[in-house]
TORDO-268525 format. One record per residue (C-alpha): x, y, z; residue number from 1. Coordinates in pm, 1 decimal. Layout:
BEGIN
- X; Y; Z; NUM
...
***
This chain:
BEGIN
- 8838.6; 6570.6; -6688.4; 1
- 8954.8; 6210.8; -6723.2; 2
- 9257.1; 6048.3; -6880.0; 3
- 9107.5; 5768.6; -7086.7; 4
- 9434.0; 5609.9; -7199.6; 5
- 9579.6; 5489.4; -6870.2; 6
- 9313.8; 5238.8; -6767.9; 7
- 9312.8; 4871.6; -6863.7; 8
- 8939.2; 4862.2; -6855.8; 9
- 8767.0; 4526.9; -6879.9; 10
- 8548.4; 4418.1; -6586.1; 11
- 8610.6; 4084.5; -6418.6; 12
- 8522.9; 3795.8; -6649.7; 13
- 8441.1; 3569.4; -6354.5; 14
- 8102.7; 3410.8; -6409.8; 15
- 8059.6; 3523.2; -6770.0; 16
- 8166.9; 3190.2; -6916.2; 17
- 7856.0; 3017.2; -6783.1; 18
- 7629.3; 3251.2; -6981.4; 19
- 7510.6; 3191.8; -7335.6; 20
- 7620.5; 3463.6; -7574.9; 21
- 7542.5; 3721.7; -7679.6; 22
- 7424.2; 3861.6; -7348.0; 23
- 7425.0; 4199.7; -7179.3; 24
- 7618.1; 4199.1; -6853.9; 25
- 7626.3; 4455.1; -6573.9; 26
- 7910.9; 4496.3; -6326.4; 27
- 7720.3; 4539.9; -5999.7; 28
- 8003.6; 4715.9; -5815.6; 29
- 8044.2; 4974.3; -6091.7; 30
- 7668.0; 5021.5; -6111.7; 31
- 7646.5; 5091.9; -5738.1; 32
- 7939.5; 5333.1; -5755.8; 33
- 7783.9; 5523.2; -6047.6; 34
- 7451.9; 5554.3; -5865.8; 35
- 7625.5; 5679.4; -5550.1; 36
- 7836.3; 5930.0; -5743.6; 37
- 7543.3; 6096.8; -5920.4; 38
- 7347.0; 6107.6; -5596.3; 39
- 7645.2; 6280.4; -5434.1; 40
- 7643.1; 6540.2; -5714.4; 41
- 7271.7; 6601.5; -5657.9; 42
- 7309.4; 6622.9; -5282.0; 43
- 7602.9; 6863.6; -5305.1; 44
- 7410.3; 7077.9; -5555.1; 45
- 7096.4; 7071.4; -5337.0; 46
- 6883.5; 6944.5; -5624.1; 47
- 6636.4; 6656.2; -5636.1; 48
- 6742.3; 6356.3; -5843.5; 49
- 6470.6; 6211.3; -6069.5; 50
- 6670.2; 5962.5; -6281.1; 51
- 6557.0; 5869.0; -6630.2; 52
- 6471.1; 5499.5; -6628.7; 53
- 6478.8; 5462.4; -7009.1; 54
- 6845.2; 5371.6; -6970.4; 55
- 6789.1; 5057.8; -6765.4; 56
- 6411.3; 4983.2; -6774.6; 57
- 6460.8; 4794.1; -6447.8; 58
- 6259.3; 4811.8; -6125.9; 59
- 6559.0; 4662.2; -5947.1; 60
- 6795.7; 4938.1; -6055.7; 61
- 6534.0; 5207.5; -5998.7; 62
- 6497.2; 5069.8; -5647.3; 63
- 6872.2; 5107.5; -5597.1; 64
- 6850.0; 5468.2; -5715.4; 65
- 6561.4; 5540.7; -5479.5; 66
- 6743.4; 5379.6; -5187.5; 67
- 7045.6; 5599.1; -5262.1; 68
- 6830.5; 5912.8; -5241.8; 69
- 6642.1; 5963.9; -5569.9; 70
- 6302.7; 6123.9; -5504.2; 71
- 6126.5; 6044.6; -5831.9; 72
- 6185.6; 5889.5; -6173.5; 73
- 6152.2; 5999.4; -6534.9; 74
- 6013.3; 5795.1; -6824.5; 75
- 6012.5; 5824.5; -7203.7; 76
- 5673.5; 5690.6; -7303.7; 77
- 5340.8; 5597.6; -7143.6; 78
- 5401.1; 5222.6; -7126.4; 79
- 5733.7; 5278.8; -6956.7; 80
- 5576.5; 5519.4; -6707.5; 81
- 5296.9; 5271.6; -6631.4; 82
- 5540.8; 5005.8; -6509.4; 83
- 5692.3; 5237.3; -6251.3; 84
- 5357.3; 5383.3; -6144.2; 85
- 5232.9; 5030.9; -6073.0; 86
- 5546.7; 4962.9; -5872.2; 87
- 5481.1; 5266.9; -5651.3; 88
- 5745.4; 5507.4; -5778.0; 89
- 5639.1; 5868.3; -5737.4; 90
- 5641.4; 6110.7; -5895.1; 91
- 5689.1; 5967.4; -6241.4; 92
- 5765.0; 6242.3; -6491.6; 93
- 5670.6; 6153.4; -6848.3; 94
- 5928.3; 6364.7; -7032.1; 95
- 5762.6; 6320.6; -7369.3; 96
- 5490.7; 6542.8; -7516.9; 97
- 5155.9; 6364.2; -7551.7; 98
- 4908.2; 6494.8; -7808.2; 99
- 4615.7; 6256.3; -7748.9; 100
- 4401.6; 6250.6; -7432.6; 101
- 4360.3; 5871.6; -7403.1; 102
- 4703.5; 5786.6; -7256.4; 103
- 4675.9; 6087.9; -7025.1; 104
- 4348.4; 5958.7; -6881.8; 105
- 4489.8; 5606.5; -6845.7; 106
- 4805.3; 5719.8; -6666.5; 107
- 4620.4; 5950.8; -6428.7; 108
- 4375.5; 5673.3; -6342.1; 109
- 4663.0; 5431.2; -6290.8; 110
- 4843.1; 5678.9; -6065.8; 111
- 4526.8; 5735.2; -5861.7; 112
- 4471.6; 5361.0; -5822.0; 113
- 4830.9; 5309.7; -5706.0; 114
- 4856.8; 5614.2; -5479.5; 115
- 5129.7; 5773.7; -5690.7; 116
- 5174.0; 6089.7; -5895.9; 117
- 5247.6; 6137.5; -6265.2; 118
- 5369.0; 6461.9; -6423.2; 119
- 5359.8; 6558.8; -6790.6; 120
- 5527.5; 6798.5; -7032.8; 121
- 5393.7; 7008.1; -7319.9; 122
- 5536.7; 7234.8; -7587.0; 123
- 5226.4; 7308.1; -7795.0; 124
- 4866.4; 7419.5; -7763.1; 125
- 4761.4; 7081.5; -7900.3; 126
- 4951.1; 6908.7; -7621.9; 127
- 4796.4; 7124.9; -7351.5; 128
- 4448.4; 7061.8; -7489.6; 129
- 4510.0; 6686.1; -7496.8; 130
- 4638.3; 6693.0; -7138.3; 131
- 4343.0; 6899.8; -7021.0; 132
- 4090.5; 6673.2; -7191.1; 133
- 4262.4; 6363.3; -7054.2; 134
- 4268.4; 6503.6; -6701.6; 135
- 3899.4; 6597.4; -6713.4; 136
- 3811.1; 6249.2; -6832.7; 137
- 4007.4; 6107.8; -6539.0; 138
- 3821.1; 6340.0; -6303.2; 139
- 4136.7; 6512.4; -6183.3; 140
- 4399.4; 6766.7; -6279.0; 141
- 4764.7; 6716.9; -6374.6; 142
- 5100.0; 6883.6; -6320.0; 143
- 5252.1; 6994.8; -6649.7; 144
- 5599.5; 7128.2; -6727.4; 145
- 5662.9; 7341.3; -7032.1; 146
- 5947.0; 7186.2; -7228.5; 147
- 6210.0; 7444.5; -7324.8; 148
- 6448.6; 7403.9; -7617.9; 149
- 6795.3; 7487.2; -7485.9; 150
- 6987.9; 7390.1; -7798.6; 151
- 6906.7; 7034.8; -7903.3; 152
- 6628.3; 7161.2; -8133.8; 153
- 6419.5; 6851.1; -8088.7; 154
- 6117.0; 6932.9; -7871.8; 155
- 6049.5; 7244.2; -7667.4; 156
- 5944.3; 7605.2; -7695.8; 157
- 6181.1; 7881.3; -7798.2; 158
- 6212.6; 8096.1; -7483.9; 159
- 6293.6; 8403.8; -7691.7; 160
- 5950.4; 8417.7; -7851.9; 161
- 5619.2; 8569.4; -7745.3; 162
- 5453.0; 8241.4; -7838.4; 163
- 5626.4; 8063.9; -7550.2; 164
- 5482.5; 8310.3; -7300.8; 165
- 5138.8; 8278.2; -7458.0; 166
- 5159.3; 7899.5; -7426.8; 167
- 5238.7; 7920.4; -7057.1; 168
- 4947.9; 8161.3; -7009.5; 169
- 4724.2; 7907.5; -7182.4; 170
- 4848.4; 7638.9; -6945.1; 171
- 4803.8; 7861.4; -6639.0; 172
- 4442.5; 7940.4; -6734.6; 173
- 4354.4; 7576.8; -6800.8; 174
- 4228.9; 7299.8; -6572.3; 175
- 4593.3; 7191.2; -6542.7; 176
- 4868.0; 7298.3; -6299.6; 177
- 5182.4; 7471.5; -6428.9; 178
- 5468.1; 7270.1; -6273.9; 179
- 5759.3; 7471.9; -6415.3; 180
- 6021.5; 7457.2; -6689.8; 181
- 6191.4; 7138.8; -6810.2; 182
- 6482.0; 7095.0; -7050.8; 183
- 6715.4; 6833.5; -7191.8; 184
- 7058.1; 6946.6; -7313.9; 185
- 7103.5; 6640.0; -7530.4; 186
- 7334.7; 6827.7; -7765.0; 187
- 7596.6; 6791.3; -7490.3; 188
- 7658.9; 6442.7; -7630.8; 189
- 7798.0; 6602.6; -7945.0; 190
- 8004.1; 6865.7; -7767.2; 191
- 8333.9; 6682.7; -7820.7; 192
- 8509.4; 6748.5; -7488.7; 193
- 8442.1; 6794.8; -7117.9; 194
- 8502.0; 7170.2; -7143.8; 195
- 8258.4; 7198.5; -7432.8; 196
- 8001.9; 6999.1; -7234.5; 197
- 8043.6; 7242.0; -6944.5; 198
- 7969.2; 7529.5; -7181.8; 199
- 7646.9; 7353.8; -7287.2; 200
- 7553.9; 7308.6; -6919.8; 201
- 7615.5; 7676.6; -6847.7; 202
- 7409.1; 7782.6; -7149.0; 203
- 7121.1; 7557.5; -7042.8; 204
- 7108.9; 7698.3; -6690.9; 205
- 7141.7; 8059.4; -6802.4; 206
- 6870.7; 8013.7; -7065.7; 207
- 6625.7; 7874.2; -6813.1; 208
- 6701.7; 8133.2; -6544.5; 209
- 6667.1; 8412.8; -6798.0; 210
- 6334.5; 8271.5; -6915.7; 211
- 6214.3; 8253.5; -6556.5; 212
- 6298.0; 8623.2; -6513.1; 213
- 6110.5; 8708.2; -6831.8; 214
- 5806.7; 8516.7; -6710.5; 215
- 5821.6; 8691.3; -6373.4; 216
- 5796.8; 9025.6; -6553.7; 217
- 5472.8; 8896.9; -6705.8; 218
- 5337.8; 8797.3; -6365.4; 219
- 5406.4; 8425.0; -6410.0; 220
- 5577.7; 8235.7; -6127.8; 221
- 5786.6; 7929.8; -6219.7; 222
- 5748.9; 7665.7; -5945.4; 223
- 6032.8; 7432.1; -6055.1; 224
- 6318.4; 7410.2; -6303.8; 225
- 6415.0; 7057.4; -6411.1; 226
- 6717.5; 6973.5; -6628.7; 227
- 6859.0; 6655.4; -6775.4; 228
- 7152.7; 6498.0; -6968.2; 229
- 7424.1; 6291.2; -6799.2; 230
- 7717.8; 6475.4; -6964.0; 231
- 7595.4; 6824.2; -6866.0; 232
- 7541.0; 6711.3; -6507.6; 233
- 7883.4; 6552.3; -6469.5; 234
- 8051.1; 6858.0; -6624.0; 235
- 7807.0; 7097.6; -6462.9; 236
- 7837.5; 7471.8; -6417.7; 237
- 7670.0; 7467.2; -6075.7; 238
- 7302.7; 7429.7; -5989.9; 239
- 7201.2; 7773.6; -5861.2; 240
- 6835.5; 7823.0; -5949.6; 241
- 6785.4; 7457.1; -6048.7; 242
- 6547.3; 7230.3; -5856.0; 243
- 6569.3; 6889.0; -6023.5; 244
- 6807.9; 6687.5; -6238.1; 245
- 6709.3; 6392.7; -6460.9; 246
- 7017.8; 6201.1; -6583.7; 247
- 6975.6; 5850.9; -6723.2; 248
- 7288.5; 5712.2; -6886.0; 249
- 7501.3; 5756.9; -6572.7; 250
- 7404.5; 5420.7; -6423.7; 251
- 7592.9; 5236.2; -6699.4; 252
- 7784.2; 5489.6; -6913.6; 253
- 7929.2; 5381.3; -7248.3; 254
- 8197.9; 5469.5; -7501.5; 255
- 8030.7; 5800.5; -7583.7; 256
- 8095.9; 5920.2; -7229.2; 257
- 8456.6; 5802.5; -7252.8; 258
- 8509.9; 5989.6; -7579.7; 259
- 8366.8; 6305.6; -7426.6; 260
- 8626.6; 6282.9; -7150.5; 261
- 8370.9; 6286.8; -6868.0; 262
- 8451.5; 5935.1; -6737.8; 263
- 8715.1; 5669.8; -6783.5; 264
- 8652.1; 5312.9; -6891.5; 265
- 8670.2; 5176.1; -6538.3; 266
- 8329.9; 5338.7; -6474.4; 267
- 8147.1; 5162.3; -6759.3; 268
- 7910.4; 4919.1; -6589.0; 269
- 7745.9; 4756.8; -6892.6; 270
- 7900.5; 4544.4; -7164.1; 271
- 7807.0; 4272.5; -7410.6; 272
- 7958.7; 3928.9; -7376.0; 273
- 8012.0; 3778.5; -7720.9; 274
- 8186.9; 3476.4; -7870.4; 275
- 8420.6; 3458.8; -8169.1; 276
- 8234.0; 3216.6; -8397.8; 277
- 8459.5; 3247.7; -8704.3; 278
- 8759.1; 3439.5; -8831.6; 279
- 8932.1; 3527.2; -9155.6; 280
- 9240.1; 3723.3; -9256.3; 281
- 9095.8; 4060.3; -9153.2; 282
- 8819.1; 4000.6; -8901.3; 283
- 8698.1; 3803.0; -8603.6; 284
- 8328.6; 3726.8; -8651.4; 285
- 8128.7; 3747.2; -8329.0; 286
- 7773.4; 3642.8; -8242.3; 287
- 7662.6; 3998.3; -8159.5; 288
- 7529.8; 4211.5; -8443.8; 289
- 7301.7; 4510.3; -8480.8; 290
- 7019.0; 4330.7; -8297.9; 291
- 7240.3; 4325.9; -7988.6; 292
- 7479.7; 4619.3; -8017.0; 293
- 7250.7; 4842.7; -8224.7; 294
- 7398.0; 5044.6; -8509.0; 295
- 7390.4; 5362.5; -8301.0; 296
- 7709.2; 5568.2; -8302.4; 297
- 7598.9; 5763.8; -7994.6; 298
- 7306.4; 5947.3; -7836.9; 299
- 7116.4; 6179.4; -8073.9; 300
- 7326.7; 6047.3; -8365.4; 301
- 7629.0; 6234.9; -8234.5; 302
- 7890.0; 5961.3; -8239.4; 303
- 8247.1; 6089.5; -8234.1; 304
- 8430.4; 5761.3; -8268.1; 305
- 8468.1; 5491.2; -8531.0; 306
- 8305.0; 5152.5; -8516.1; 307
- 8020.9; 5001.5; -8317.8; 308
- 8191.0; 4914.8; -7992.1; 309
- 8520.8; 4842.9; -7824.3; 310
- 8604.9; 4473.2; -7780.3; 311
- 8825.5; 4349.2; -7495.9; 312
- 8989.6; 4013.8; -7440.0; 313
- 9162.2; 3891.3; -7124.0; 314
- 9458.4; 3797.2; -7341.9; 315
- 9508.5; 4142.9; -7496.7; 316
- 9635.0; 4467.4; -7342.4; 317
- 9447.2; 4693.8; -7582.5; 318
- 9096.4; 4689.2; -7727.7; 319
- 8985.9; 4591.1; -8073.3; 320
- 8714.4; 4768.3; -8273.7; 321
- 8382.9; 4631.5; -8394.0; 322
- 8393.9; 4779.1; -8743.9; 323
- 8095.0; 4623.0; -8922.9; 324
- 7757.3; 4479.7; -8828.8; 325
- 7491.7; 4263.7; -8981.3; 326
- 7185.1; 4160.9; -8783.0; 327
- 7336.2; 3866.8; -8593.7; 328
- 7707.7; 3906.6; -8673.3; 329
- 7971.4; 4157.9; -8575.4; 330
- 8305.9; 4198.9; -8749.5; 331
- 8598.6; 4288.7; -8524.1; 332
- 8917.5; 4410.9; -8687.9; 333
- 9199.5; 4170.9; -8599.4; 334
- 9466.8; 4443.7; -8597.1; 335
- 9752.0; 4192.6; -8605.9; 336
- 9617.5; 3972.0; -8324.7; 337
- 9542.1; 3598.6; -8333.1; 338
- 9259.2; 3502.5; -8100.5; 339
- 9099.5; 3159.2; -8115.1; 340
- 8755.3; 3075.1; -8244.4; 341
- 8542.3; 3016.9; -7936.2; 342
- 8710.2; 3287.7; -7727.6; 343
- 8489.4; 3533.6; -7541.5; 344
- 8507.9; 3909.6; -7592.5; 345
- 8355.7; 4179.2; -7376.9; 346
- 8229.0; 4476.5; -7575.6; 347
- 8171.5; 4828.9; -7452.0; 348
- 7892.2; 4976.0; -7666.9; 349
- 7862.8; 5324.7; -7809.8; 350
- 7521.4; 5378.4; -7650.5; 351
- 7413.2; 5170.8; -7351.9; 352
- 7048.2; 5285.4; -7352.4; 353
- 6978.2; 5134.5; -7695.2; 354
- 7153.3; 4808.6; -7607.1; 355
- 6930.3; 4764.8; -7302.5; 356
- 6620.7; 4837.4; -7509.8; 357
- 6714.1; 4550.8; -7743.6; 358
- 6798.0; 4304.8; -7465.5; 359
- 6547.9; 4060.7; -7310.4; 360
- 6739.9; 4054.6; -6982.8; 361
- 7045.0; 4178.7; -6796.5; 362
- 7299.6; 3952.8; -6629.4; 363
- 7437.2; 4105.1; -6308.8; 364
- 7795.5; 4015.0; -6219.1; 365
- 7866.6; 4063.9; -5850.9; 366
- 8209.5; 3945.6; -5740.0; 367
- 8195.2; 3641.3; -5964.8; 368
- 7829.6; 3557.4; -5895.0; 369
- 7584.5; 3589.4; -6180.5; 370
- 7214.5; 3664.2; -6150.6; 371
- 6971.3; 3754.9; -6424.6; 372
- 6681.0; 3998.6; -6431.5; 373
- 6419.9; 4063.7; -6696.6; 374
- 6392.7; 4419.0; -6820.1; 375
- 6061.9; 4510.0; -6662.4; 376
- 5957.7; 4807.9; -6871.2; 377
- 6016.2; 4625.2; -7198.3; 378
- 5818.0; 4320.7; -7085.1; 379
- 5530.8; 4500.6; -6916.6; 380
- 5488.1; 4797.3; -7146.3; 381
- 5330.6; 4573.8; -7411.4; 382
- 5053.5; 4470.1; -7173.1; 383
- 5017.5; 4831.8; -7062.3; 384
- 4966.6; 4949.5; -7417.0; 385
- 4712.3; 4679.8; -7495.5; 386
- 4510.3; 4709.2; -7177.3; 387
- 4517.2; 5073.8; -7078.0; 388
- 4528.3; 5284.2; -7391.7; 389
- 4897.2; 5358.6; -7341.1; 390
- 5025.2; 5291.2; -7689.6; 391
- 5099.5; 5653.9; -7768.6; 392
***
C-alpha cells in the first residue's frame, strides 16, 4: 500500500529546541491531515465515525475530530469516558465490559446531568446483570452492544455458539436496550502486511454480517454494527452492512503502522524529542527510557520490528534504532555515526497510544510555533474515580 523506504521522514524541528526533554511532540499539520483522511474514509463508506480517544486522551483533539465530522467518541475505561461526558461529547461508547453496577450508575447519572448519552458493551451474563442493576439504580435504561470476538480472542462472544444467541436473548428481555454488535479486529496489528490486514478486515465484516443473519433467523433484529481497528479500516474490504467505525491510532500513527505497510513515515504525527546525554563506543544514551517510550513492541504485543523506536537526527539521512531501555535512559545504536552529546533526536515510537498514556502533556508544533496541552483524560480520570465510583 505504501513504500516506506523512499521518505526522509522527520517532522520540522523548528520550535523543539525550546522544549525540555524528553517531551512528546505532535506535528499539527500531520494530525489535521490524518483526521481529515479517516473522516473521508468514513464519509465515502457511509459509516459514522466514533473515534477511540484512548489514543490521545485530549479534549482538544477530540474537538478537532468532531469538527471534521465525527458523531461520537469511544473510551476504554469509566474514568476516561467521564471526562468526555462532562465535556458534552455524545454518544460516548465505553468499549470495555463492566462487571460491577457502581460505575454504570455513576456514568449514567453523569450523562443525564450533562445532557449526553453513554453506551456500554457486554459479553457475559454477569456483565448484563451488572449493567441492568446499574441502570435501575440510576433510574434509567442503557444501550448495550454485544461484543463479538472476530479473531483477537480477547473479549467477546463466539458467534458460532448457541450461548451467544442466548446471551443476546437475555439482553433483549432485560431492562436494557440491545444496541447491536460491536467488534475490534485488533489482531490486524499482527497481520504483517497491508494485504493480510485487508483479509482480517474482510473476515471481521463477514463474521458480523453472518451473525446478524443467524440472529434474524431467531427473530432478533440487530440495530447497529460497529467495528474498530485503525489498520483494518485503512486496508478495508468495504463497509456494506456496517454502521459505525471506531479507529483510534490513526490520529498519530506510529512505527507499527509503517511496518504493516498501511502508511508511510510522513504521516506519523507524534514523536518524542530526546537529548543525547552520554555516549560510548556502541551507543548514544538518551534521556528517554521506558517511562517515556514504553517497552511496548506494538499493539496487542504484536511488534514486528526490532528495538523500541526509530531515532532521527537532522544531520543524518537514515534513522538509528533505540535498542535498549532502562526507566530513564534509552540506548541508541551508533551504527558508525558520530553525533555530539547534547544533540536532539526525534523518535518515532512503536506504539503511540502507550506513549501518550505515560506523558503528562503534549507539545503541539504548528509551523514552528509550540503550544502545550495537558492530557485531559489522564489528569481528570483520577478525580472521576475518586468522586464518582468510576475506578473500575
